[in-house]
Structure formats: structure tokens, C-alpha cells
N, C-alpha and C positions, 0 to 999 in steps of 0.2 A: 537575480530577480527573486524577491521574497514576497510571501503572502501571509497576511495575518488572519488567523481563524476567526470565523464569525462569532463563535461562542467559546469562552475559555473552558477548558476541561482539566481536571486533575491529572497527574501522571498515571500511566497504566497500572503501576503497583498500588497507587492510592485508590484507583477504581475497584480493583479486586478486593482491597481491604475494606472498602465501604460496603461492598456486596456481602462479604463474609460477616461483617459486623451486624448487618441487618438480617443474618440467617437466611439469605436467599441463594438458591442455586442459579447456575447460568441459564438453565431452561426457564425458570420462573422470571428472571430479569429479562430474558429475551421475549417472553410473552407480553410483559408489560410495555416494552419498547416497540414490539412489532417486528422483530427480526428473528433469525435463527440462532441456536446456541453457538454454532461455529463462528458466527459474526461477533458474538459477545466475547468469545475466547480470543479472537483476533484483536478486538479493542483492548482487552485487558493485557495482552502481551505486547502491545505497541506496534504490531505489524501493519495494521491498517488504522485509519482514522475515520470516524463517522462524519458524514457531511449532510448538509441540507436539513430537512425536517427530522431525520433520524438523529442528527447531532443535537438539535434543540431538545428533542424528547429525552435523549440520554443524559444531557447536561442537567435538565430539570429534575430527572429522577435521582441523579447522584446528589444534587443539592438537597433534595428532600431527605434522602438517606443520611446525609451528613447532619442535617438539622435534627432528625430523630435520634441519631447517635449522641449529639450534644445534649439533648434533653434527658436521655437515659443516663448519661454519665453523671456521677455525683460531683457537685461543685466543691472545690477545695475551700477550706476556711481561709478567710483573709488574714494575712500576716502583716504585722506592723513593721515597716522598714526602720532601720536604725535612725534614718534622717527625719522620721516623722516626729520624734520627741526631741525637744531642745536639750542639749547637753551643756552642763556648766563649764564655763571656760576657766582654766587655771589663771590665778592672779599673776600678773607680771612682776617679777622680782627686780628690784632696782639694780642696775648694772653699775659697777664702780667706774668712775670717770678715769680715763687714761691719763697717765702723768705726761706732762709736756716734755718733749725731748729738748735737750739743751745742746745747742750747737757750740762749736769751739769759741764763737764770739760771745757765748753766754746769753743769747736771745732765745726765749722760748718760741717754738713753732706751734700754731694751732693744729689740732687733730680734727678729722672729719667726725661729724656726729654719729654716723652709722656706716658700717661696711656695705658695699654694693652686693645685693643678693643675686645669685645666678638665675637667669630666666629659664623656665622649663622649656625644653625642646618639644615642640608639637610633633605628634606622630604624623608621618606622611599620609595624606588621604589616598584611598584606593583609586586607581585610575580606571575609569569606566572604559571597557573595550567596545569597539564597534562590532557589529555583527560579522563583518569579514574577518577581523582579528580573532574573535572568539571561535569562529569556524576553523581558521587556520591553526589555532592552538589545539583544538580537538582533533583535527586531522593529523597534525604532527605527533600527537601523543598516542593515538590509537591505530592509525592506518597501517604501520609496519606489522604490528602483531595480528591485525585482522587479516592481512594478506597471507601470512603464514598459516593462520587457522583455516582459512578458506581453502588453502592448498591441500590440507589434510582431507577435506570433503570431496574435492574434485580430482586431485592428482594432476592438475593442469595449471601451469604457472600464469599464462596469459589470461585464462578464464578467472582465476582467483583475483588477479589484479583488476580486471575489468569489473568483476562483481563488487569489489570494494569501492571502486570509483563510482559506479552507478548508485550504490547505497549512499555515499556521501553527497552525490548530486541530488538525490531525493531528500536527504537531510537539509541541504541548503535551500531547496524549494520550500520545505516546511520548517524553516529555521526557527520562527517564533515558538512553535510547539516543541521542537527538539531542544531548544535552549532552556526551556522551563522544565524539561523532563528530569526526573531524579537520576536516571541512568542513560545519558545520551549515547554512551558507547554501546549499551545493550540495544538501543533503538537501531543504531546503524548495523550492529552485528546481525540482528534478526533479518533486516532487509537484505544484507549481503548474502546470508545463507539461503534465503528464499530464492534470490536470483540465481545463485550458483547451482542449486539443486533443481531448478526448473526443468521439466522434461522437454521443453522447447529447445534447450541447448543441443540436444542430439541432432536436430535438423539443420544446424549450421554447418557450412562446408568445412570450417576449421576443426570441427569435432571429428571429422573423418581421418585426419592425419594425426597419428599419435606423437606425443612429445617424448623426448629422451628420458628414461627413468633415472632415479638417483644413482650416483656412482657407487655408493656403499651397498654391498649385498644385503646387509641387515636392514637398512632403510628401505631398499627395494622390496624385500619380503614383507615388511610391516605395511608399506603403502599398498601393496597388492591385497593384503588381508583386509585392510580398511575399505578398499574399493569393492571388495566382494560382499560387503555388508549391505543390507537394504538402506536406502537413503535416510529413513527415519531413525534406524538403529545407529547408523554412522553419525548422524547429527547429535543424537543423545550422548554417544560415547565421547565425541569431541568436546561437547559442552561440559560434561561432568568430569571426565578424566583429563581432558586437555586444557580447557579454560579454567576449570576449578569451581564452577557454579555448584550450589547445593541442589538437592532434588526438587524442592518447590520452584526454584527459579528456572531450572531446566524444564520442568513441566509447563510453566507459564510461557516460556519462550518457544517451545515446540507445540504449544496449543494442545496439550494432552493432560489427562489426569495424572495425579502422582502415582497411583498403582500401575497405570499403563507405562509411565516413564521408567519406573523401577524394573518392570518386566523387560522393556526394551534394553535397558542397560545391562541386565544380567545376560540376556541372550547375546548381545554384542560382545561382552567379555568372554562368554563361553566360545563363541565362534573364533575370536582372536586367539584365545588360549589353546584351542584345538589345533590351529596351524602353527602357533608359536608358544609351546608350553612354558618357556622362560618368562612370558609376560602374564602369567596367571595372577601374580601379585599386583593389586591396583597401583601401589606406589611405583613399582618398576614400570608399569604401563604408562603412568603419567610422565615419568622421566624420559622414556623412549619417545613418546609423542612430542615432548618439548625438544628433544634432540633432533628428531626428524624434521620438525618445522624450522629449527634454527640452522640446520646444515644447508638448506636451500637459500641461495642468494636471490631474494625477492625484494625488489625495490618498488616503492609506490611513487606515483607522480607527485609533482609539486602542488600545494594547495591552490594557488591561483589558477593553475591549469584546470584543475577539477571544477573550480567555481565557474570559470568561463565556459567550460564544456557543458555544465548543467544549465547555465543561462542560455547558451546557444540552442540546446535541445528544447528548452522551454519556449524560446521564440519560434522555433520551427513548428512545434506542436500548436502554438497559438495561431500562426499563419495558416497552417493546414486546416485548423478548425474554422477559421474565418473564410477561407476559400471554399470549403465544403458548404458552409452556411449560405454563402453568396450563390453558389451553384444551385443549391436546393431552392432558394427563394426565386431565382430566375426561372428554373424549371417549373415551379408551381405557378408563377405569373404567366408563363407562356401557355401552360395547360389551361388555365382559367380563361386566357384570351381567345384561344382557338377552339375551345370546347363548344358544342352546340347548346343553344339555350332551351330547345324543346326536342321531343323525341319524334323522329321520322322513321316510320316502319320501312324496312327495305323492300324493294320491288322484286318479287320472285321471278326467276328467269322463265321464259316461255318454253313449253313442251309440245311436241308434235302429237296430235290426236289421231289414233289409228282406228280402223273399222268403219269409217264413214265412206259411202260410195262417192266416187269422183263426180263432180258436177259437170253435166254435159251442156255445152252452149247450144242455143236454138239455131236451126239451119233450115234449108229447103227439104220438103218431104219427098220421099222416094215414090215410085210408081205404085208399089204395093200399098203404101200408106195413103196415097190419094184415092186409090180404088176402095180401100176400106172406109175412108171417110165419106165417100159418095154413097156407098152402100148403106151406111148408117143414116144418112140424110134421107134416102129414098124410102126407107121403111116407115111404117106408121109409128106415130109417137105414143099411141095408147091402143087398147084392145086386148083380146085374149092372146093374141100372138106375142104380145110383150111379156105376158105372164108365163106362157108355156112355149118356149122356143121349139121349133121343129127342125129336124134334120133335112137338109136339102139334098 
């Protein structure tokens, strides 16, 4: 499964060259695009690819920088090609007529007017490769070496093989971009190293079981020294002394500045030389790294298997995204359907009121109450006796 990018972009090294030609730092370019400087470093190293609106803005800015660089560059003077001026043709000299051959019977035989000229053989036209054939050729050319290099970073054979396969699957998914890149092997190598050194690898159950070390004691000691280095220093050492990249290319692939990369390289060499003094010479270290990677029998899978695995993973991700989207839409529709259209305040629960005397139901009067009522009725309703009661 392949996908064509929405907007064409120059290769990562060309992006960095356009920025440096325009005398812009990564921070300045990041401010103009609206991203962080780390994102610009990832774009220029080829680890990640801009998408969406950021890709449109980045492509437009690079196009503007390229046009400004073309305007600043002096135009070369036009040169006349040799074919632009007519050349005098030499006059044809008369050729002597061949003498007729005389046969034994004495009859002359006619000779042909001219000898047949050999026809020029046309050069074979280059055969255009299909995307699958081009991918298989790249995989067959670089996969074995990348597996050995990744083994120097992880010390695990299965993890190195899986990292390279995942990197090539990502390359097949973004094949139109990788095919136009000036260094497709570098694109795949950066992706494989990033996957191999991911801290999430430690959480996998397979990481808890150690693999058998190399059989040679010298190789085992060198591999232990490499694994004791910090991941960034180890990656810098493998790229510079193992793969053979120069310092700017190593800095671009590790997303660091050139001084920081040089400092990491020196510290990594010092750490290895402290454990193995015989490897203090960079040439000897390069030879030993190559021997350590070559002594391990690491085989990569077949290209069609990697392509099919990448396509299968892409289909699974697509189906999972579709299922998640359908579930989200269904949940949203159900919520909209069942949600109330107006607010109804909740009814507060009842509470018992204390301190109020209990209500007495009316009933028959007692004898004392009847006597008191009769006494009140017999007395006068007005007069001084009502104002000043007397004791009886």
C-alpha cells in the first residue's frame, strides 16, 4: 500500500542546504513555519515528514528560499554550442571505379555501386522499475548491513532484525518520498536506529530474557563496552566510526549540532579506550567494529515478506481507525438522542422538622374542663371584677 504526498518536498539534505543558503537558523525557520526547532531538525534529517497545513507552509517557504537563492546567484554567460554554427563540409573526392573481374570464361561481372554500411547499434533503453522492484532492490542492497549495524546499537539479534524490517515497512508506506530522496539508505537507517533505541523496548517481555553473547571473548568485551555507553553516544560512535559518515552527516542524522556531535564522539571514544586501550586508534576501532558486526550471522527476511507485512499492518491500522471512528459517531448520536432538551432542577429529598409540638386531636372534655367552662360562663362578662380579679 503506497501513498503519494500531498505537496512535493525536496530531500532532507536539500532542505537544510536551502536554509543555510538563506542564512537562517533552525529557530528562525521554526518561527516562520510555526513549529519547534526540534521539529525542523527532524524534517531536515529525514526522520519525520511534515503533514497537513505544516507541510504546505514548509513547502511554500522552501520554494521561496529556492527562488531567492536563484535570484541572488549570478547567471552564467551563454555559450554557443558547436552545433549552432554551420560547419563547412569537405568536398567528396571521386573514387576510382573498380575494375571488373574476369572469370575463366572471359566475361566481366558487374560490381555493386557501393559497399553496404554497418548500421549503428542502438543503446538499450533503461528499463523502468516498478515500485515493488525498486523497493526489493534497495532492501537487498542495504538490509544485511543495516541489521549488522543495528546489532551494534542493541546487542540483540532479533531486535536488530525487527527494527530494520519496521523501518523498511515505513519506507514502503512512504515510498514515493523515499524513492525521490537523495539518500534512501540514510532514511531507512535513521528510522531503524530510532526504533531500536526507543525506551519502550524495555517494557517488552522479550527484553527480559538475555540473548547469548558473542563467542569470541574480544567481541564480547567490545559489545559490552558499547552497550555501557549512553544511547546518543553509542549511536554517534556507530555512525561515525562504524558506518563511516562525516561529522555534519552524523549531526544531521542524530538531530544535534556539529559541536555537540563532536563532543559525544570524543566522550564515546574515551569510554571505549578506557575499557579497551588497544582501541584508542580510530582506525583500529573502525576495523574492530566491522569485524564484530561481520562475525554475527544475521539474516534479513525476504523483501516480499517485508512488503506484505507492512501492507498488513497498514490495513489493520486503517480498520482500527475506522472502527474507532464508527464507535465514536455512534456514541455521539446516542448521547444526542437520549440527552434532555431542557433543564429540570432536581427535587430535594424531604427532611424531618424537629422542635414542633405534636398535634393533639380534639376529643371529649374531662370533668375538670367542664367545670372550668361552666365557671367561666357564669361569671360576668364586664365590670370591675373582670379588671381586677379576686382571690376566692
